[in-house]
MDAnalysis code that builds the backbone (N, CA, C; Angstrom):
import MDAnalysis as mda
import numpy as np

u = mda.Universe.empty(303, n_residues=101, atom_resindex=np.repeat(np.arange(101), 3), trajectory=True)
u.add_TopologyAttr("name", ["N", "CA", "C"] * 101)
u.add_TopologyAttr("resid", np.arange(1, 102))
u.add_TopologyAttr("resname", ["UNK", "UNK", "UNK", "UNK", "UNK", "UNK", "UNK", "UNK", "UNK", "UNK", "UNK", "UNK", "UNK", "UNK", "UNK", "UNK", "UNK", "UNK", "UNK", "UNK", "UNK", "UNK", "UNK", "UNK", "UNK", "UNK", "UNK", "UNK", "UNK", "UNK", "UNK", "UNK", "UNK", "UNK", "UNK", "UNK", "UNK", "UNK", "UNK", "UNK", "UNK", "UNK", "UNK", "UNK", "UNK", "UNK", "UNK", "UNK", "UNK", "UNK", "UNK", "UNK", "UNK", "UNK", "UNK", "UNK", "UNK", "UNK", "UNK", "UNK", "UNK", "UNK", "UNK", "UNK", "UNK", "UNK", "UNK", "UNK", "UNK", "UNK", "UNK", "UNK", "UNK", "UNK", "UNK", "UNK", "UNK", "UNK", "UNK", "UNK", "UNK", "UNK", "UNK", "UNK", "UNK", "UNK", "UNK", "UNK", "UNK", "UNK", "UNK", "UNK", "UNK", "UNK", "UNK", "UNK", "UNK", "UNK", "UNK", "UNK", "UNK"])
u.atoms.positions = np.array([
    [-19.951, 31.979, 6.857],
    [-19.216, 30.741, 6.796],
    [-18.020, 30.829, 7.740],
    [-17.875, 29.813, 8.574],
    [-16.810, 29.807, 9.569],
    [-15.613, 29.008, 9.047],
    [-14.430, 29.600, 9.168],
    [-13.216, 28.950, 8.698],
    [-12.496, 28.339, 9.897],
    [-12.134, 27.054, 9.790],
    [-11.436, 26.362, 10.863],
    [-9.943, 26.450, 10.640],
    [-9.222, 26.571, 11.721],
    [-7.765, 26.595, 11.659],
    [-7.264, 25.160, 11.481],
    [-6.552, 24.840, 10.398],
    [-6.103, 23.458, 10.164],
    [-4.855, 23.080, 10.969],
    [-4.212, 24.041, 11.597],
    [-2.935, 23.765, 12.267],
    [-3.043, 22.734, 13.397],
    [-4.062, 22.764, 14.276],
    [-4.132, 21.723, 15.317],
    [-4.242, 20.320, 14.748],
    [-4.930, 20.181, 13.623],
    [-5.083, 18.859, 13.024],
    [-3.783, 18.391, 12.370],
    [-3.010, 19.325, 11.855],
    [-1.694, 18.984, 11.317],
    [-0.801, 18.482, 12.448],
    [-0.844, 19.151, 13.600],
    [-0.074, 18.687, 14.756],
    [-0.544, 17.322, 15.228],
    [-1.839, 17.102, 15.193],
    [-2.392, 15.805, 15.595],
    [-1.856, 14.685, 14.708],
    [-1.867, 14.892, 13.405],
    [-1.358, 13.884, 12.469],
    [0.146, 13.696, 12.665],
    [0.875, 14.785, 12.828],
    [2.324, 14.693, 13.037],
    [2.649, 13.913, 14.312],
    [1.946, 14.212, 15.405],
    [2.196, 13.499, 16.662],
    [1.824, 12.022, 16.554],
    [0.766, 11.724, 15.827],
    [0.362, 10.331, 15.673],
    [1.397, 9.538, 14.886],
    [1.901, 10.098, 13.799],
    [2.917, 9.410, 13.003],
    [4.209, 9.252, 13.812],
    [4.623, 10.313, 14.514],
    [5.829, 10.227, 15.340],
    [5.653, 9.205, 16.454],
    [4.460, 9.145, 17.041],
    [4.169, 8.178, 18.091],
    [4.297, 6.750, 17.575],
    [3.742, 6.474, 16.407],
    [3.806, 5.128, 15.847],
    [5.239, 4.731, 15.499],
    [6.016, 5.662, 14.972],
    [7.415, 5.374, 14.644],
    [8.218, 5.104, 15.916],
    [8.025, 5.920, 16.934],
    [8.747, 5.716, 18.195],
    [8.312, 4.423, 18.891],
    [7.039, 4.073, 18.808],
    [6.584, 2.792, 19.383],
    [7.265, 1.623, 18.686],
    [7.375, 1.694, 17.380],
    [8.075, 0.645, 16.651],
    [9.531, 0.544, 17.069],
    [10.181, 1.684, 17.272],
    [11.569, 1.677, 17.730],
    [11.722, 1.106, 19.120],
    [10.810, 1.450, 20.006],
    [10.881, 0.916, 21.372],
    [10.676, -0.586, 21.369],
    [9.705, -1.049, 20.611],
    [9.436, -2.486, 20.583],
    [10.565, -3.266, 19.914],
    [11.253, -2.641, 18.990],
    [12.321, -3.342, 18.276],
    [13.609, -3.372, 19.082],
    [13.973, -2.257, 19.724],
    [15.305, -2.164, 20.315],
    [15.359, -2.287, 21.831],
    [14.244, -2.361, 22.512],
    [14.293, -2.589, 23.956],
    [14.547, -4.061, 24.218],
    [15.273, -4.337, 25.275],
    [15.697, -5.713, 25.522],
    [14.683, -6.516, 26.334],
    [14.228, -5.993, 27.445],
    [13.351, -6.765, 28.322],
    [11.908, -6.284, 28.191],
    [10.996, -7.140, 28.621],
    [9.578, -6.773, 28.586],
    [9.291, -5.612, 29.527],
    [9.978, -5.580, 30.670],
    [9.749, -4.502, 31.628],
    [10.168, -3.156, 31.046],
    [11.323, -3.115, 30.390],
    [11.771, -1.839, 29.815],
    [10.878, -1.414, 28.654],
    [10.351, -2.374, 27.907],
    [9.415, -2.038, 26.829],
    [8.144, -1.420, 27.384],
    [7.603, -2.025, 28.447],
    [6.363, -1.506, 29.029],
    [6.556, -0.118, 29.619],
    [7.655, 0.093, 30.322],
    [7.902, 1.400, 30.931],
    [8.112, 2.456, 29.851],
    [8.913, 2.144, 28.826],
    [9.160, 3.111, 27.759],
    [7.884, 3.431, 26.986],
    [7.080, 2.416, 26.698],
    [5.820, 2.666, 26.004],
    [4.855, 3.477, 26.866],
    [4.847, 3.227, 28.179],
    [3.985, 4.009, 29.064],
    [4.371, 5.474, 29.095],
    [5.666, 5.745, 29.159],
    [6.127, 7.135, 29.152],
    [5.812, 7.784, 27.808],
    [6.012, 7.048, 26.728],
    [5.718, 7.573, 25.395],
    [4.229, 7.870, 25.228],
    [3.375, 6.996, 25.711],
    [1.928, 7.223, 25.626],
    [1.533, 8.430, 26.479],
    [2.171, 8.606, 27.634],
    [1.854, 9.758, 28.483],
    [2.240, 11.067, 27.794],
    [3.398, 11.088, 27.152],
    [3.836, 12.309, 26.458],
    [2.902, 12.627, 25.292],
    [2.508, 11.614, 24.537],
    [1.589, 11.836, 23.416],
    [0.220, 12.268, 23.925],
    [-0.195, 11.743, 25.054],
    [-1.474, 12.138, 25.633],
    [-1.491, 13.628, 25.990],
    [-0.409, 14.075, 26.586],
    [-0.314, 15.508, 26.912],
    [-0.271, 16.340, 25.637],
    [0.447, 15.846, 24.637],
    [0.499, 16.565, 23.363],
    [-0.862, 16.653, 22.696],
    [-1.619, 15.565, 22.731],
    [-2.969, 15.596, 22.167],
    [-3.852, 16.579, 22.927],
    [-3.699, 16.632, 24.228],
    [-4.496, 17.561, 25.029],
    [-4.214, 19.008, 24.691],
    [-2.956, 19.322, 24.371],
    [-2.606, 20.701, 24.028],
    [-2.904, 21.035, 22.569],
    [-2.801, 20.063, 21.674],
    [-2.923, 20.361, 20.248],
    [-4.367, 20.652, 19.837],
    [-5.265, 19.737, 20.145],
    [-6.653, 19.893, 19.724],
    [-7.505, 19.846, 20.991],
    [-7.468, 20.905, 21.742],
    [-8.021, 20.963, 23.094],
    [-9.466, 20.480, 23.219],
    [-10.432, 21.075, 22.568],
    [-11.814, 20.718, 22.907],
    [-12.269, 19.367, 22.380],
    [-11.684, 18.876, 21.314],
    [-12.229, 17.673, 20.700],
    [-11.541, 16.395, 21.130],
    [-10.345, 16.481, 21.701],
    [-9.572, 15.275, 21.978],
    [-9.379, 15.051, 23.480],
    [-10.094, 15.744, 24.311],
    [-9.949, 15.568, 25.758],
    [-10.278, 14.140, 26.198],
    [-11.367, 13.508, 25.720],
    [-11.603, 12.110, 26.135],
    [-10.485, 11.160, 25.681],
    [-9.945, 11.380, 24.498],
    [-8.823, 10.563, 24.021],
    [-7.602, 10.771, 24.899],
    [-7.353, 11.995, 25.271],
    [-6.188, 12.306, 26.087],
    [-6.282, 11.675, 27.475],
    [-7.431, 11.737, 28.100],
    [-7.569, 11.142, 29.435],
    [-7.514, 9.614, 29.366],
    [-8.078, 9.048, 28.323],
    [-8.004, 7.595, 28.160],
    [-6.579, 7.122, 27.935],
    [-5.824, 7.855, 27.127],
    [-4.422, 7.496, 26.896],
    [-3.589, 7.628, 28.166],
    [-3.912, 8.605, 28.995],
    [-3.161, 8.769, 30.238],
    [-3.404, 7.585, 31.174],
    [-4.619, 7.078, 31.207],
    [-4.911, 5.898, 32.024],
    [-4.157, 4.679, 31.503],
    [-4.101, 4.533, 30.198],
    [-3.348, 3.429, 29.600],
    [-1.868, 3.562, 29.919],
    [-1.356, 4.791, 29.907],
    [0.059, 5.019, 30.222],
    [0.381, 4.603, 31.647],
    [-0.498, 4.916, 32.571],
    [-0.273, 4.525, 33.968],
    [-0.251, 3.006, 34.099],
    [-1.160, 2.338, 33.421],
    [-1.199, 0.871, 33.482],
    [0.063, 0.267, 32.880],
    [0.539, 0.822, 31.768],
    [1.763, 0.313, 31.142],
    [2.977, 0.474, 32.054],
    [3.113, 1.641, 32.668],
    [4.260, 1.872, 33.548],
    [4.188, 0.968, 34.779],
    [3.012, 0.851, 35.375],
    [2.877, -0.030, 36.535],
    [3.133, -1.494, 36.166],
    [2.701, -1.899, 34.980],
    [2.982, -3.254, 34.518],
    [4.471, -3.483, 34.312],
    [5.171, -2.485, 33.787],
    [6.615, -2.600, 33.616],
    [7.344, -2.680, 34.934],
    [6.907, -1.888, 35.908],
    [7.526, -1.944, 37.238],
    [7.260, -3.295, 37.889],
    [6.044, -3.803, 37.743],
    [5.717, -5.118, 38.310],
    [6.551, -6.216, 37.657],
    [6.717, -6.163, 36.349],
    [7.562, -7.155, 35.670],
    [9.000, -7.071, 36.148],
    [9.474, -5.868, 36.346],
    [10.848, -5.680, 36.806],
    [11.042, -6.228, 38.213],
    [10.093, -5.959, 39.093],
    [10.205, -6.435, 40.476],
    [10.058, -7.954, 40.529],
    [9.080, -8.488, 39.806],
    [8.849, -9.924, 39.851],
    [9.979, -10.719, 39.200],
    [10.631, -10.158, 38.209],
    [11.727, -10.890, 37.574],
    [12.982, -10.908, 38.439],
    [13.084, -9.984, 39.384],
    [14.264, -9.963, 40.247],
    [14.119, -10.869, 41.469],
    [12.911, -11.364, 41.733],
    [12.705, -12.263, 42.858],
    [13.240, -13.652, 42.518],
    [13.752, -14.356, 43.509],
    [14.228, -15.713, 43.225],
    [13.047, -16.631, 42.935],
    [13.229, -17.477, 41.972],
    [12.142, -18.384, 41.613],
    [12.497, -19.795, 42.049],
    [11.479, -20.532, 42.408],
    [11.668, -21.935, 42.760],
    [10.841, -22.769, 41.807],
    [11.403, -23.877, 41.403],
    [10.703, -24.770, 40.487],
    [9.951, -25.806, 41.313],
    [8.625, -25.735, 41.292],
    [7.838, -26.653, 42.123],
    [7.407, -27.891, 41.347],
    [7.755, -27.947, 40.077],
    [7.319, -29.096, 39.291],
    [8.253, -30.300, 39.474],
    [9.513, -30.065, 39.764],
    [10.436, -31.168, 39.933],
    [10.496, -31.583, 41.408],
    [10.362, -32.857, 41.699],
    [10.511, -33.282, 43.106],
    [11.979, -33.200, 43.513],
    [12.178, -32.904, 44.787],
    [13.547, -32.838, 45.304],
    [14.143, -34.247, 45.354],
    [15.377, -34.308, 45.005],
    [16.064, -35.597, 45.041],
    [16.514, -35.867, 46.487],
    [16.308, -37.080, 46.896],
    [16.745, -37.445, 48.234],
    [18.067, -38.183, 48.126],
    [18.916, -37.890, 49.037],
    [20.252, -38.508, 49.055],
    [20.270, -39.547, 50.162],
    [20.622, -40.770, 49.813],
    [20.706, -41.824, 50.789],
    [22.083, -41.774, 51.468],
    [22.080, -41.515, 52.722],
    [23.344, -41.456, 53.475],
    [23.656, -42.834, 54.010],
    [24.513, -43.573, 53.365],
    [24.858, -44.928, 53.803],
    [26.326, -45.033, 54.034],
])
């Protein structure tokens, strides 16, 4: 009979609970959508690396998938940040013409 070491699974549960608590904190206390996306992307990347180290052989597909999601979140946050800093023009309102008389 083979005995499995329960410690990697304890770390997995601990990291998952900590990840969910930190995600809730980021979503609650971050001000802009861009900062939320960037912070969540970094948090997902850190948890992905932690999952890869904690339960090596069984969670590798989860870890690589989470890393891809982290990259998308960070890039989305950077795009939101760049696009929000560009000047916007309102094309729905017609320009008012001034009669010079």
